N, C-alpha and C positions, 0 to 999 in steps of 0.2 A: 248273805241272804237279803238284807235290806236293800242292796243295790237294785234288786229286781222290782221292789215295790215303792221305794222312797219317792215322794212327790218331787224331789229335787233331782231325781235320776232321769236320764234320757233313754232308759231301756224301753219305755212303754210302746212307742209307735211300731217297733219292729214286729210286734205280735198282734197287729190288728187282724182279727179273724174275718175270713170271708164265709159267706153262707155255704153250708154243705148241702149237696143234693140229698134227697131222701132215699132211704134204703128201698131197693126194688129188686126182686129176684124172680126166677122162673118157678114153675109149679110142677115140673115132671122130673123123674129120676133118670140119671144116666147110670147104667149098670155095667160093670166089668166083672162078670162071673158071679159066683156065689158069695164071694167076700164082699163085693159091692152091694149085693142084696142085703146083707147084714148091716152094712154101713147105712143103707137107706133107713133102716129102723133106728139107727143111732141119731138120725136127724131130729127126731122128736125130743131127744134129750139135750142136744147141744145147739139148738137153733140160735141161741144168743151169741155164740162165739163169733160167727162170721159177720154178724150185723154191726160189729164195731166200726166197720168201714161202710162208706155210702152205698156200695153196689152189692154188698153181701146179703142175699136173701136168706132163706132157710139154709141150714148148713150144707145139706147135700142136694137141695132141690135146685135144678137148673135146666135150661133148655137142652134137648138131646142133640148135642153137637156132633160133628164129624169125629169119629174115634181117633182118626189120625192126628187131630189137633192136640190130643193128649200128649203127643210126643213133640209138640212144636218147639222150635228154638226161637225165642224172642230175638228181634234184631239187636245187634250190638249198639251200644250208645257210643257215638263218636264225636269228636270235636275237642279242641284244646281245653275248653273249660271243664271237661268231664274226665280229664286225665290227672294223674298224680302230679304232673308238672305244671298244672294250671297257674297262671299269674293273676294278679289283681285285674289287669287289663282284660284278660280272657274272661274272667267271671263277670265283669261289668258288661262286656260286649254280649255275652250269652244272655244275661238278664235283660238287657235293652232289646235284644231281638225277640225274646219271649213276650215281653210286654207290648212291643210294637205289633207283633203278629196277633196278639189278643185284641188290641184296639182295632186292627184292620178287620178282624172277624166280627167284632161286636162293637162298632164305633159309638153307639149311644147307650150301651148297657152300663148300669151303675156299677155292677160287680167288676167289669173289665176296667172301667175308669178308676176304680178304687185301687186295683193292682198297679196301674201306672202311677197313681198318686203316691203310693207307698215307695215305689222305686225312686221317683223324683225326690222324695223326702230324704231317702238314704243316700242319694247322690249329692245332696246338699243344695238341690235346686228348689228352694222353698216357694218361690213365686209360681213355678209350674205345678208343684204339688197342690198349692192352694187352688189354682185354676181347675185342676183335675177333680179335686174334691167338691168344688162348687158345681161343676158339671154333673157330678154324682147326684147332688141334691136336686138339680134340675130334672134329672131322670127319675129320681126316687127320693122325695123329701124325707122319707123315713130310713134313709141309709145311715145306720148307726156308726159305721166306720168313718163316713165322711164327717159327721158331726164331731166324732172323737178326734180325727186327724186335724181338723181345723181348730178345735179347741186346744189341742196339744201345741200346735204352732203358736197360737195366741198366748198360751201359758209360757212358752219359751221366750216370747218377745215382750212379755210384761203387759200384754193387753188383757187385763184381768176381767173386765166386764164382758168382753167377747168370749174369753175362756169360760167364764161361768155360764153364759148363755148356751154355748155349744155343749158343755158338759151336762147341763140340765136336759137338753134335748137328747143327748146320747144315753143318759141314764133312764129316761122315759122309754126309750126303745130297747135298751139292754140292761134291765134292772139287776141282772145277775153278774154283770161285769164288775169284779171287785176293785178294779183300778179307778173307776169313775168317781165314786163317792169321795175318795181321798183327794183326787185332783180338784173336784168341785169344792171341797172344804178348803183346800189350800187357796183357790182363787177367791173364795168368799172372805177368807181371813185377810188376804192382801187388799181386798176392797174395804177393809175395816168392818167386816160383818162376822166377827167370830161367834156372836150369839146365834147366827144361823148355822154356822159350821159345826158347832159342838153337837146339837141334837141330831144332825145328819149323820155324823160319825157314830154317835152312841147307838142310834137305831140300826145302822149298818152292822155294828159289832154284835148287837143283840140278835140279829137275823141269823147269825152263824156263818155268814158269808165273808165276814171281815178277815183281815190278815194282819200281819205284823206292821205293815206300812200304815194301816189305819190307826193302830195303837200309837205309833210314833207320832203321826200327824196330830192326833188328839192330845198327846202330851205336850207337843210344841204349842198348840193353841192355848192350853191351860197356862203354860208359862207366859205367853204373851198377855193373857188376861190376869196375870199375877195370882193365879190360883195354884200356888206352889205345892200344897199338899195333894191336891187332885192330880197335878202333874207327876208328883213323886209316885203315887199309887199306879198311875197308868204306865210309867216307865218301868216300875218294878215288875209289872205283869209282862211287859214286853221282854225284859231281861230274863224272866222266868221261862218264857217260851223259847227264846234264843239268846243264850249268854254271849254269843259272838256278835250280837247286833251292835255295831259301833254307835249308831245314832241313839239307841236306847241307853247305852252306857253313858254317853255324853250328856243326854238329857237328864238322866238320873243324877249325875254328878252336879249339874247346875241346880237341879231342884233341891238337893240336899244343902248346897251352899246357900241358897236363898232362905232355907229353913234354919240356917245357923248351925248345921251339923257338919263342921269342918272335917272331921275324921272320916265320916261316911262319904262325904264329897270327894276327899282325897282318894279313898279306895276305889270309887267308881271311875274317877278320872284316870287312875293308874291302869285300870283294866282297859279303858278306852285307848290310852296311849299304846298299850301292848297290842291291841287289835290293829291299830293304825300301822304300827311298825312291822307287823307281819303280813301286810297286804300291799301289793304294788298298786300305786295310784293309777287310775284310768281317767283320761279326760273325757268330757262330754262329746268332744269331736269324734273320738274313736267310736263311741257308742253309736253315733248317728250316721257315720259315713263309711264308704269304702276307703279305708286308709291302710289296711294291712290285709294279708292273705286270709287270716282267720275270720276277720269281720266280713271281707268280701265273700267268702264262701258261705257264711251264715246268711247274708242278705240274698245271695243267689238261691240258696235253698228256700228261703221264704218266698221269693218271687216265683220260682218254678212251681212250688207247691200250691200257692194261691191261684196261679194261672191254670193249673190242672183242675182245681175245683171249679173254676169258672167254665172251662170247656165242658166238664162233666155236667154242670148245671144246665148248659145249653144243648146237651144231647150229643156232643162230639166225644164219645168214649174212646175212640181210637187216639185222638190227640191227647186226651187226659192220660191215657196209659203211657204214651210216649213221654209226657212231661213227668209222670211219677217215676218212670225208669230213669230219667235224667236227674231227678231229685235224689234218687237213691244212689246214683253214681257220684253226685256232688258230695254226698255225705254217707260213707259206708256204714255209719252207725245210726242212720235215721230210721227210726221205727215207723212213724206214721206213713211214710211213702210206701213202705213194704206192706203195711196192713192194707192200704188202698189197692196195691197190685194184687195181693192175695185174694181180695174180694172180687176184683175184676176177673182174674183167672178162674176162680171158683165158679163164678156165674156163667162164664162162657165154656166151661167144661175142659179147660186146659190144665189137666191135673198135674202133669209133670212140671209145667211152669210154676203152678201153685206150690208144688212140693219144693222146688228150688228156693222159692221165696220163704216158705215156712221153715226150711232148714236154716236160712240166714237169721230169721227171727228167733229161732231156738238158740242159735249161737249168741245172739245179742242179748237175749233175756232168758237164760237157761232156767231161771227159777220161776218163770211164769207158766203155770200148769196148762193154761189154754193153748199155748203153742204146742205142747206135747199132745194134747187132745186133737188139735188140727192135724198134726203129723199122723196120728193114728188113723184118722178118717181117710186121709189121702193115701197112706200105705194100703189101707183096706180096699179102697177103690181100685188101686193098681194091682191087687192080688197079692200083696206082700204081707201075708197074715202074721208071720212071726214078728216082723218089724212093727206092725200095727199094735200087737199085744205088748211089745216091749215099750213102745211109746206111751201106751195107756198105763202101764205099770209105773212109769216115771211120773205121769200126771198124778196118779194115786199117791205116790210117795210124797209129792209136794203138797197135796191137799187131801189128806186121808179122810177128811170128814165131808168131802163133796161127793154126793151120791152119783152125780152125772158120770164121773169118770169110771166108777165101778160098773155102772149099768152099761156104758158103752163097751167096756172091755168084755163083759159077759155076753153081750149080743154078738160081738165079733168072735169070741172064743167058741160059742155054741153052734156056730155055723160050720158045717163040714167043709 
């Protein structure tokens, strides 16, 4: 768990978020017989389900599309990168093509330059990543991703003053990003300013937005300040939250040792050694670059998904849909891409395409009641009343105290 959050980990840059377009949907109903009329009433109950994706407006409200489109067959995704036999080279090539096409379409847009910067970072081309992120800031001085990316590179290269400056700027733009206070605190500590780092982390933890990494970082700083009892208390809290946190167990062992508690230190260090022995070491290089198939696929998913968001933000929904389909092909278990597709299909009245995606989501997350609710709505639209009721029954089983599911089922059941 701490691998994801530790300030010494290189996990952070791969999850730089791009701005999502706002939700926007139509305002008229598409009806398929009496069952769909009942489904229209359900919209008032379930409006929030579809809006988890950028294009999903009210659950059943959409422009009146050509009914034949409800039976559309979306184009097949083709290309070596999207097959089961994809190689690292295939994934790199596909990602480079996606990023290059994005820059060609929006050469001066900060969000497009940010995607290119992320790709160059993961390709190990740090100078080009820096150039792209600097161009981002020329286009938009408040691009939080660019400040974060430049700060992270400075952090890796030991440029602590630069890192602190960039992380301060990123935090001002994205105060809810839980990674930034930890990285800023680490940079301040390296600059010999632990007195500034401690209150930053304490306030971050008090806000309720903190995470395990913040506790571990705070414990380390207390150790550096020779405040061993404070460090002990912080590491104990981290271990309570996650007993498998190696950094917390290691810090706790050191804190007990400094406090003269040899037996307690031995016990914590023994747990730390067991955790280390049970985990295969991963190098920072693997985390950052295309060096094996799994990592290559992960980065390709990131780049395709971020590019889809940019195209959508610039109004090219057709291209966004294509890239979300490619993202889903790259990772058969990728839920966000399927949620985006579901909202696109729902908005445009492509009910059968939406149904196919919703069935995939149901199979990926069978315990998520909203997927069953969406299935019920789609089955109702398509006149499959029995299937709709069965889907709603499953949603009720999963969340019996949620009144929306019972109300939706009753509306569908009561319609002849």
